[in-house]
N, CA, C and O atoms as a GROMACS GRO file, in nm:
protein
  480
    1MET      N    1   0.085  -0.117   0.000
    1MET     CA    2   0.000   0.000   0.000
    1MET      C    3   0.090   0.124   0.000
    1MET      O    4   0.192   0.126   0.069
    2SER      N    5   0.052   0.224  -0.076
    2SER     CA    6   0.134   0.344  -0.085
    2SER      C    7   0.116   0.432   0.038
    2SER      O    8   0.018   0.418   0.112
    3LEU      N    9   0.208   0.521   0.057
    3LEU     CA   10   0.202   0.614   0.169
    3LEU      C   11   0.077   0.702   0.157
    3LEU      O   12   0.010   0.730   0.257
    4ARG      N   13   0.047   0.745   0.037
    4ARG     CA   14  -0.069   0.832   0.014
    4ARG      C   15  -0.198   0.758   0.052
    4ARG      O   16  -0.283   0.817   0.119
    5ALA      N   17  -0.213   0.633   0.013
    5ALA     CA   18  -0.332   0.555   0.047
    5ALA      C   19  -0.340   0.535   0.197
    5ALA      O   20  -0.450   0.538   0.254
    6SER      N   21  -0.227   0.515   0.263
    6SER     CA   22  -0.227   0.496   0.408
    6SER      C   23  -0.272   0.623   0.480
    6SER      O   24  -0.351   0.617   0.574
    7VAL      N   25  -0.222   0.737   0.433
    7VAL     CA   26  -0.259   0.865   0.495
    7VAL      C   27  -0.407   0.892   0.474
    7VAL      O   28  -0.477   0.932   0.567
    8LEU      N   29  -0.456   0.871   0.352
    8LEU     CA   30  -0.598   0.893   0.324
    8LEU      C   31  -0.685   0.800   0.406
    8LEU      O   32  -0.790   0.840   0.456
    9GLY      N   33  -0.643   0.676   0.420
    9GLY     CA   34  -0.718   0.579   0.501
    9GLY      C   35  -0.723   0.622   0.647
    9GLY      O   36  -0.827   0.611   0.712
   10ALA      N   37  -0.611   0.672   0.698
   10ALA     CA   38  -0.606   0.717   0.838
   10ALA      C   39  -0.695   0.839   0.857
   10ALA      O   40  -0.766   0.848   0.958
   11LEU      N   41  -0.692   0.934   0.764
   11LEU     CA   42  -0.778   1.052   0.772
   11LEU      C   43  -0.925   1.015   0.767
   11LEU      O   44  -1.005   1.067   0.844
   12LEU      N   45  -0.960   0.926   0.678
   12LEU     CA   46  -1.099   0.882   0.667
   12LEU      C   47  -1.143   0.815   0.796
   12LEU      O   48  -1.254   0.838   0.844
   13GLY      N   49  -1.058   0.732   0.852
   13GLY     CA   50  -1.089   0.666   0.979
   13GLY      C   51  -1.109   0.767   1.092
   13GLY      O   52  -1.199   0.750   1.174
   14ALA      N   53  -1.028   0.871   1.096
   14ALA     CA   54  -1.040   0.974   1.200
   14ALA      C   55  -1.170   1.052   1.183
   14ALA      O   56  -1.238   1.082   1.281
   15VAL      N   57  -1.205   1.084   1.060
   15VAL     CA   58  -1.331   1.155   1.034
   15VAL      C   59  -1.450   1.071   1.077
   15VAL      O   60  -1.541   1.122   1.141
   16ILE      N   61  -1.450   0.945   1.044
   16ILE     CA   62  -1.560   0.856   1.082
   16ILE      C   63  -1.566   0.842   1.233
   16ILE      O   64  -1.674   0.848   1.291
   17ALA      N   65  -1.452   0.824   1.296
   17ALA     CA   66  -1.448   0.809   1.442
   17ALA      C   67  -1.496   0.936   1.510
   17ALA      O   68  -1.570   0.928   1.608
   18PHE      N   69  -1.456   1.052   1.461
   18PHE     CA   70  -1.499   1.178   1.520
   18PHE      C   71  -1.650   1.196   1.505
   18PHE      O   72  -1.719   1.236   1.599
   19GLY      N   73  -1.701   1.168   1.387
   19GLY     CA   74  -1.844   1.184   1.363
   19GLY      C   75  -1.929   1.096   1.452
   19GLY      O   76  -2.036   1.138   1.495
   20THR      N   77  -1.884   0.975   1.480
   20THR     CA   78  -1.962   0.885   1.565
   20THR      C   79  -1.935   0.910   1.712
   20THR      O   80  -2.013   0.867   1.797
   21ALA      N   81  -1.825   0.979   1.744
   21ALA     CA   82  -1.793   1.006   1.884
   21ALA      C   83  -1.869   1.127   1.938
   21ALA      O   84  -1.882   1.142   2.059
   22CYS      N   85  -1.918   1.214   1.850
   22CYS     CA   86  -1.993   1.331   1.895
   22CYS      C   87  -2.123   1.283   1.959
   22CYS      O   88  -2.194   1.203   1.899
   23PRO      N   89  -2.156   1.331   2.079
   23PRO     CA   90  -2.275   1.283   2.147
   23PRO      C   91  -2.403   1.309   2.069
   23PRO      O   92  -2.496   1.228   2.073
   24ASP      N   93  -2.409   1.419   1.999
   24ASP     CA   94  -2.530   1.450   1.922
   24ASP      C   95  -2.513   1.416   1.775
   24ASP      O   96  -2.605   1.438   1.696
   25GLY      N   97  -2.401   1.363   1.738
   25GLY     CA   98  -2.374   1.333   1.598
   25GLY      C   99  -2.345   1.461   1.522
   25GLY      O  100  -2.348   1.570   1.579
   26PRO      N  101  -2.317   1.449   1.395
   26PRO     CA  102  -2.291   1.567   1.314
   26PRO      C  103  -2.416   1.654   1.311
   26PRO      O  104  -2.528   1.604   1.312
   27THR      N  105  -2.395   1.785   1.307
   27THR     CA  106  -2.508   1.877   1.301
   27THR      C  107  -2.519   1.938   1.163
   27THR      O  108  -2.423   1.944   1.087
   28ASP      N  109  -2.639   1.982   1.132
   28ASP     CA  110  -2.664   2.052   1.007
   28ASP      C  111  -2.643   2.200   1.034
   28ASP      O  112  -2.717   2.258   1.113
   29PRO      N  113  -2.545   2.265   0.970
   29PRO     CA  114  -2.517   2.405   0.999
   29PRO      C  115  -2.634   2.497   0.967
   29PRO      O  116  -2.638   2.609   1.018
   30THR      N  117  -2.728   2.456   0.886
   30THR     CA  118  -2.843   2.540   0.855
   30THR      C  119  -2.945   2.540   0.967
   30THR      O  120  -3.040   2.618   0.962
   31ASP      N  121  -2.929   2.454   1.069
   31ASP     CA  122  -3.023   2.449   1.180
   31ASP      C  123  -2.992   2.551   1.288
   31ASP      O  124  -3.066   2.561   1.386
   32THR      N  125  -2.884   2.626   1.273
   32THR     CA  126  -2.846   2.723   1.374
   32THR      C  127  -2.832   2.860   1.312
   32THR      O  128  -2.770   2.875   1.206
   33ASP      N  129  -2.890   2.959   1.376
   33ASP     CA  130  -2.874   3.097   1.334
   33ASP      C  131  -2.734   3.139   1.373
   33ASP      O  132  -2.704   3.146   1.492
   34PRO      N  133  -2.646   3.168   1.276
   34PRO     CA  134  -2.508   3.198   1.309
   34PRO      C  135  -2.494   3.325   1.392
   34PRO      O  136  -2.396   3.339   1.465
   35ASP      N  137  -2.588   3.418   1.382
   35ASP     CA  138  -2.578   3.543   1.457
   35ASP      C  139  -2.616   3.524   1.603
   35ASP      O  140  -2.553   3.582   1.691
   36SER      N  141  -2.718   3.443   1.630
   36SER     CA  142  -2.764   3.428   1.768
   36SER      C  143  -2.726   3.295   1.829
   36SER      O  144  -2.727   3.280   1.952
   37GLY      N  145  -2.691   3.196   1.745
   37GLY     CA  146  -2.659   3.064   1.795
   37GLY      C  147  -2.782   2.984   1.834
   37GLY      O  148  -2.771   2.877   1.893
   38THR      N  149  -2.901   3.036   1.801
   38THR     CA  150  -3.023   2.966   1.838
   38THR      C  151  -3.063   2.867   1.730
   38THR      O  152  -3.028   2.883   1.613
   39ASP      N  153  -3.135   2.766   1.771
   39ASP     CA  154  -3.183   2.663   1.681
   39ASP      C  155  -3.294   2.720   1.595
   39ASP      O  156  -3.395   2.767   1.648
   40THR      N  157  -3.277   2.716   1.462
   40THR     CA  158  -3.379   2.770   1.372
   40THR      C  159  -3.459   2.660   1.304
   40THR      O  160  -3.556   2.690   1.234
   41ALA      N  161  -3.421   2.535   1.322
   41ALA     CA  162  -3.491   2.426   1.255
   41ALA      C  163  -3.634   2.415   1.303
   41ALA      O  164  -3.721   2.372   1.228
   42SER      N  165  -3.660   2.454   1.428
   42SER     CA  166  -3.795   2.442   1.481
   42SER      C  167  -3.869   2.574   1.483
   42SER      O  168  -3.982   2.581   1.532
   43ASP      N  169  -3.809   2.680   1.429
   43ASP     CA  170  -3.878   2.809   1.424
   43ASP      C  171  -3.999   2.797   1.332
   43ASP      O  172  -3.990   2.739   1.224
   44PRO      N  173  -4.114   2.853   1.376
   44PRO     CA  174  -4.233   2.846   1.291
   44PRO      C  175  -4.214   2.925   1.162
   44PRO      O  176  -4.144   3.026   1.159
   45ASP      N  177  -4.276   2.878   1.057
   45ASP     CA  178  -4.269   2.941   0.926
   45ASP      C  179  -4.400   3.014   0.899
   45ASP      O  180  -4.506   2.952   0.892
   46GLY      N  181  -4.393   3.146   0.886
   46GLY     CA  182  -4.513   3.227   0.866
   46GLY      C  183  -4.594   3.189   0.744
   46GLY      O  184  -4.717   3.187   0.750
   47GLN      N  185  -4.528   3.157   0.634
   47GLN     CA  186  -4.600   3.119   0.513
   47GLN      C  187  -4.675   2.988   0.534
   47GLN      O  188  -4.791   2.976   0.494
   48ASP      N  189  -4.610   2.891   0.596
   48ASP     CA  190  -4.678   2.763   0.623
   48ASP      C  191  -4.799   2.786   0.713
   48ASP      O  192  -4.905   2.726   0.692
   49LEU      N  193  -4.783   2.871   0.814
   49LEU     CA  194  -4.894   2.900   0.905
   49LEU      C  195  -5.008   2.970   0.832
   49LEU      O  196  -5.125   2.940   0.855
   50TYR      N  197  -4.973   3.064   0.745
   50TYR     CA  198  -5.076   3.133   0.666
   50TYR      C  199  -5.153   3.031   0.581
   50TYR      O  200  -5.276   3.032   0.577
   51GLU      N  201  -5.079   2.943   0.515
   51GLU     CA  202  -5.143   2.843   0.428
   51GLU      C  203  -5.234   2.750   0.506
   51GLU      O  204  -5.338   2.709   0.455
   52SER      N  205  -5.197   2.716   0.628
   52SER     CA  206  -5.278   2.621   0.704
   52SER      C  207  -5.390   2.687   0.783
   52SER      O  208  -5.493   2.623   0.808
   53HIS      N  209  -5.375   2.813   0.824
   53HIS     CA  210  -5.475   2.876   0.909
   53HIS      C  211  -5.556   2.988   0.842
   53HIS      O  212  -5.667   3.016   0.886
   54CYS      N  213  -5.502   3.051   0.739
   54CYS     CA  214  -5.562   3.174   0.686
   54CYS      C  215  -5.609   3.165   0.541
   54CYS      O  216  -5.706   3.229   0.501
   55GLN      N  217  -5.538   3.085   0.464
   55GLN     CA  218  -5.562   3.079   0.321
   55GLN      C  219  -5.706   3.041   0.285
   55GLN      O  220  -5.758   3.088   0.184
   56GLY      N  221  -5.770   2.958   0.365
   56GLY     CA  222  -5.906   2.916   0.336
   56GLY      C  223  -6.002   3.032   0.324
   56GLY      O  224  -6.095   3.028   0.243
   57CYS      N  225  -5.982   3.136   0.403
   57CYS     CA  226  -6.071   3.252   0.399
   57CYS      C  227  -6.011   3.370   0.323
   57CYS      O  228  -6.083   3.443   0.255
   58HIS      N  229  -5.879   3.389   0.334
   58HIS     CA  230  -5.816   3.507   0.274
   58HIS      C  231  -5.751   3.478   0.139
   58HIS      O  232  -5.696   3.569   0.077
   59GLY      N  233  -5.757   3.354   0.092
   59GLY     CA  234  -5.706   3.320  -0.040
   59GLY      C  235  -5.558   3.289  -0.044
   59GLY      O  236  -5.482   3.332   0.043
   60ALA      N  237  -5.518   3.214  -0.146
   60ALA     CA  238  -5.380   3.170  -0.161
   60ALA      C  239  -5.284   3.287  -0.173
   60ALA      O  240  -5.173   3.281  -0.120
   61GLY      N  241  -5.323   3.392  -0.240
   61GLY     CA  242  -5.236   3.509  -0.256
   61GLY      C  243  -5.282   3.626  -0.173
   61GLY      O  244  -5.242   3.740  -0.198
   62GLY      N  245  -5.365   3.600  -0.073
   62GLY     CA  246  -5.415   3.708   0.011
   62GLY      C  247  -5.521   3.792  -0.058
   62GLY      O  248  -5.553   3.902  -0.013
   63GLY      N  249  -5.576   3.740  -0.168
   63GLY     CA  250  -5.672   3.816  -0.248
   63GLY      C  251  -5.815   3.808  -0.199
   63GLY      O  252  -5.904   3.868  -0.258
   64GLY      N  253  -5.837   3.733  -0.091
   64GLY     CA  254  -5.971   3.722  -0.035
   64GLY      C  255  -6.053   3.614  -0.102
   64GLY      O  256  -6.021   3.567  -0.211
   65THR      N  257  -6.160   3.577  -0.034
   65THR     CA  258  -6.258   3.481  -0.085
   65THR      C  259  -6.393   3.531  -0.038
   65THR      O  260  -6.402   3.639   0.021
   66GLY      N  261  -6.497   3.457  -0.063
   66GLY     CA  262  -6.628   3.496  -0.012
   66GLY      C  263  -6.634   3.492   0.139
   66GLY      O  264  -6.724   3.552   0.200
   67SER      N  265  -6.540   3.421   0.201
   67SER     CA  266  -6.539   3.407   0.347
   67SER      C  267  -6.455   3.512   0.418
   67SER      O  268  -6.477   3.539   0.536
   68GLY      N  269  -6.360   3.571   0.350
   68GLY     CA  270  -6.272   3.668   0.413
   68GLY      C  271  -6.222   3.772   0.316
   68GLY      O  272  -6.216   3.746   0.195
   69PRO      N  273  -6.188   3.890   0.367
   69PRO     CA  274  -6.144   3.998   0.278
   69PRO      C  275  -6.004   3.977   0.224
   69PRO      O  276  -5.925   3.900   0.278
   70ALA      N  277  -5.975   4.048   0.115
   70ALA     CA  278  -5.838   4.054   0.064
   70ALA      C  279  -5.752   4.123   0.169
   70ALA      O  280  -5.798   4.217   0.234
   71LEU      N  281  -5.631   4.077   0.186
   71LEU     CA  282  -5.543   4.138   0.285
   71LEU      C  283  -5.471   4.260   0.229
   71LEU      O  284  -5.445   4.355   0.302
   72ALA      N  285  -5.438   4.258   0.100
   72ALA     CA  286  -5.374   4.374   0.038
   72ALA      C  287  -5.473   4.492   0.044
   72ALA      O  288  -5.588   4.480   0.002
   73GLY      N  289  -5.427   4.602   0.097
   73GLY     CA  290  -5.512   4.720   0.110
   73GLY      C  291  -5.592   4.720   0.239
   73GLY      O  292  -5.616   4.826   0.297
   74HIS      N  293  -5.634   4.604   0.286
   74HIS     CA  294  -5.712   4.592   0.409
   74HIS      C  295  -5.624   4.613   0.532
   74HIS      O  296  -5.675   4.641   0.641
   75LEU      N  297  -5.494   4.600   0.516
   75LEU     CA  298  -5.403   4.609   0.629
   75LEU      C  299  -5.329   4.742   0.636
   75LEU      O  300  -5.232   4.756   0.711
   76ALA      N  301  -5.374   4.840   0.559
   76ALA     CA  302  -5.307   4.970   0.558
   76ALA      C  303  -5.299   5.026   0.700
   76ALA      O  304  -5.400   5.036   0.771
   77GLY      N  305  -5.179   5.062   0.739
   77GLY     CA  306  -5.157   5.120   0.871
   77GLY      C  307  -5.150   5.020   0.985
   77GLY      O  308  -5.126   5.060   1.100
   78LYS      N  309  -5.169   4.893   0.958
   78LYS     CA  310  -5.166   4.791   1.063
   78LYS      C  311  -5.021   4.753   1.094
   78LYS      O  312  -4.934   4.754   1.006
   79THR      N  313  -4.997   4.720   1.219
   79THR     CA  314  -4.865   4.675   1.264
   79THR      C  315  -4.872   4.525   1.292
   79THR      O  316  -4.979   4.464   1.289
   80GLU      N  317  -4.755   4.466   1.319
   80GLU     CA  318  -4.753   4.325   1.357
   80GLU      C  319  -4.834   4.303   1.485
   80GLU      O  320  -4.903   4.202   1.498
   81GLN      N  321  -4.827   4.398   1.578
   81GLN     CA  322  -4.905   4.385   1.701
   81GLN      C  323  -5.054   4.389   1.669
   81GLN      O  324  -5.132   4.316   1.732
   82ASP      N  325  -5.096   4.472   1.575
   82ASP     CA  326  -5.237   4.475   1.534
   82ASP      C  327  -5.279   4.340   1.479
   82ASP      O  328  -5.388   4.290   1.510
   83ILE      N  329  -5.194   4.280   1.397
   83ILE     CA  330  -5.226   4.149   1.338
   83ILE      C  331  -5.237   4.044   1.448
   83ILE      O  332  -5.329   3.962   1.447
   84ARG      N  333  -5.143   4.046   1.544
   84ARG     CA  334  -5.150   3.952   1.657
   84ARG      C  335  -5.284   3.965   1.730
   84ARG      O  336  -5.348   3.865   1.762
   85SER      N  337  -5.325   4.089   1.756
   85SER     CA  338  -5.449   4.114   1.828
   85SER      C  339  -5.571   4.067   1.749
   85SER      O  340  -5.662   4.007   1.805
   86ILE      N  341  -5.572   4.094   1.620
   86ILE     CA  342  -5.685   4.052   1.535
   86ILE      C  343  -5.696   3.900   1.532
   86ILE      O  344  -5.804   3.844   1.546
   87VAL      N  345  -5.582   3.833   1.513
   87VAL     CA  346  -5.583   3.687   1.507
   87VAL      C  347  -5.624   3.628   1.642
   87VAL      O  348  -5.705   3.535   1.648
   88ARG      N  349  -5.568   3.680   1.749
   88ARG     CA  350  -5.596   3.623   1.881
   88ARG      C  351  -5.739   3.654   1.929
   88ARG      O  352  -5.802   3.569   1.992
   89ASN      N  353  -5.790   3.774   1.898
   89ASN     CA  354  -5.919   3.817   1.951
   89ASN      C  355  -6.033   3.814   1.850
   89ASN      O  356  -6.150   3.823   1.889
   90GLY      N  357  -6.001   3.801   1.722
   90GLY     CA  358  -6.104   3.808   1.618
   90GLY      C  359  -6.140   3.952   1.586
   90GLY      O  360  -6.107   4.044   1.662
   91GLU      N  361  -6.207   3.970   1.474
   91GLU     CA  362  -6.250   4.104   1.433
   91GLU      C  363  -6.354   4.089   1.323
   91GLU      O  364  -6.334   4.013   1.228
   92GLU      N  365  -6.463   4.160   1.336
   92GLU     CA  366  -6.574   4.151   1.241
   92GLU      C  367  -6.611   4.005   1.220
   92GLU      O  368  -6.647   3.937   1.317
   93GLN      N  369  -6.604   3.953   1.097
   93GLN     CA  370  -6.644   3.813   1.075
   93GLN      C  371  -6.533   3.712   1.104
   93GLN      O  372  -6.557   3.591   1.099
   94MET      N  373  -6.413   3.760   1.135
   94MET     CA  374  -6.302   3.668   1.163
   94MET      C  375  -6.310   3.618   1.306
   94MET      O  376  -6.318   3.697   1.400
   95PRO      N  377  -6.309   3.486   1.322
   95PRO     CA  378  -6.312   3.429   1.457
   95PRO      C  379  -6.175   3.441   1.524
   95PRO      O  380  -6.074   3.451   1.456
   96PRO      N  381  -6.172   3.439   1.657
   96PRO     CA  382  -6.043   3.440   1.727
   96PRO      C  383  -5.974   3.304   1.717
   96PRO      O  384  -6.039   3.201   1.706
   97PHE      N  385  -5.842   3.307   1.722
   97PHE     CA  386  -5.762   3.185   1.727
   97PHE      C  387  -5.699   3.177   1.865
   97PHE      O  388  -5.620   3.264   1.902
   98THR      N  389  -5.733   3.075   1.941
   98THR     CA  390  -5.681   3.059   2.077
   98THR      C  391  -5.537   3.009   2.074
   98THR      O  392  -5.486   2.968   1.970
   99ALA      N  393  -5.473   3.013   2.190
   99ALA     CA  394  -5.335   2.964   2.202
   99ALA      C  395  -5.328   2.814   2.176
   99ALA      O  396  -5.221   2.762   2.143
  100ASP      N  397  -5.440   2.743   2.190
  100ASP     CA  398  -5.443   2.601   2.155
  100ASP      C  399  -5.441   2.580   2.005
  100ASP      O  400  -5.397   2.476   1.957
  101GLN      N  401  -5.487   2.680   1.930
  101GLN     CA  402  -5.492   2.669   1.785
  101GLN      C  403  -5.364   2.722   1.719
  101GLN      O  404  -5.318   2.667   1.619
  102ILE      N  405  -5.307   2.827   1.776
  102ILE     CA  406  -5.184   2.885   1.723
  102ILE      C  407  -5.106   2.942   1.842
  102ILE      O  408  -5.156   3.028   1.915
  103THR      N  409  -4.984   2.894   1.861
  103THR     CA  410  -4.903   2.936   1.976
  103THR      C  411  -4.856   3.080   1.958
  103THR      O  412  -4.867   3.137   1.849
  104ASP      N  413  -4.805   3.139   2.066
  104ASP     CA  414  -4.755   3.275   2.057
  104ASP      C  415  -4.639   3.288   1.959
  104ASP      O  416  -4.633   3.385   1.884
  105SER      N  417  -4.548   3.191   1.957
  105SER     CA  418  -4.436   3.199   1.863
  105SER      C  419  -4.485   3.181   1.719
  105SER      O  420  -4.432   3.245   1.628
  106GLU      N  421  -4.584   3.097   1.699
  106GLU     CA  422  -4.642   3.084   1.565
  106GLU      C  423  -4.714   3.212   1.526
  106GLU      O  424  -4.705   3.256   1.411
  107LEU      N  425  -4.783   3.273   1.620
  107LEU     CA  426  -4.852   3.399   1.593
  107LEU      C  427  -4.754   3.508   1.555
  107LEU      O  428  -4.781   3.588   1.465
  108ASP      N  429  -4.640   3.514   1.622
  108ASP     CA  430  -4.536   3.611   1.587
  108ASP      C  431  -4.489   3.591   1.443
  108ASP      O  432  -4.478   3.686   1.366
  109ALA      N  433  -4.462   3.466   1.407
  109ALA     CA  434  -4.416   3.435   1.271
  109ALA      C  435  -4.523   3.468   1.168
  109ALA      O  436  -4.493   3.522   1.061
  110LEU      N  437  -4.648   3.436   1.199
  110LEU     CA  438  -4.759   3.465   1.108
  110LEU      C  439  -4.776   3.615   1.089
  110LEU      O  440  -4.792   3.662   0.976
  111ALA      N  441  -4.774   3.691   1.199
  111ALA     CA  442  -4.790   3.836   1.190
  111ALA      C  443  -4.680   3.899   1.106
  111ALA      O  444  -4.705   3.988   1.025
  112THR      N  445  -4.557   3.854   1.126
  112THR     CA  446  -4.445   3.905   1.047
  112THR      C  447  -4.465   3.875   0.899
  112THR      O  448  -4.446   3.961   0.814
  113TYR      N  449  -4.504   3.752   0.869
  113TYR     CA  450  -4.526   3.713   0.730
  113TYR      C  451  -4.637   3.797   0.666
  113TYR      O  452  -4.620   3.848   0.555
  114VAL      N  453  -4.748   3.813   0.735
  114VAL     CA  454  -4.863   3.886   0.680
  114VAL      C  455  -4.826   4.032   0.654
  114VAL      O  456  -4.856   4.086   0.547
  115ILE      N  457  -4.760   4.096   0.750
  115ILE     CA  458  -4.720   4.235   0.730
  115ILE      C  459  -4.618   4.248   0.617
  115ILE      O  460  -4.626   4.341   0.537
  116ASN      N  461  -4.523   4.156   0.609
  116ASN     CA  462  -4.424   4.161   0.501
  116ASN      C  463  -4.488   4.141   0.364
  116ASN      O  464  -4.442   4.198   0.265
  117GLN      N  465  -4.593   4.060   0.358
  117GLN     CA  466  -4.660   4.034   0.230
  117GLN      C  467  -4.759   4.142   0.191
  117GLN      O  468  -4.760   4.186   0.076
  118TRP      N  469  -4.842   4.186   0.285
  118TRP     CA  470  -4.955   4.273   0.249
  118TRP      C  471  -4.969   4.399   0.331
  118TRP      O  472  -5.065   4.474   0.312
  119GLY      N  473  -4.875   4.426   0.420
  119GLY     CA  474  -4.883   4.547   0.501
  119GLY      C  475  -4.838   4.669   0.422
  119GLY      O  476  -4.788   4.658   0.310
  120SER      N  477  -4.857   4.784   0.481
  120SER     CA  478  -4.820   4.907   0.412
  120SER      C  479  -4.679   4.948   0.446
  120SER      O  480  -4.631   5.050   0.396
   0.00000   0.00000   0.00000
């Protein structure tokens, strides 16, 4: 066996040994926010939340349906806090969503998404 093959074999063995020796195993670098060091893999996704909780009434593109108004234009002057309050407490024909239906962290992500998409 050549010296090069021996060195490569030893390096490969060390990499495999290191990967299996880590208590949590290798990590996916995309699961951590490099600025804060927090786990982002479990962060709620505002678009997914909109699609599962809001799209039925407000439409796929926020254009409204017979059950709910279009969000574009309807949210003029609204803040993320206003959206949180509307979702949590209801408004006009919109029913409230309890903490059992959408958690506070999910509500934060949803409010951010809605304002970024259709806010003023």
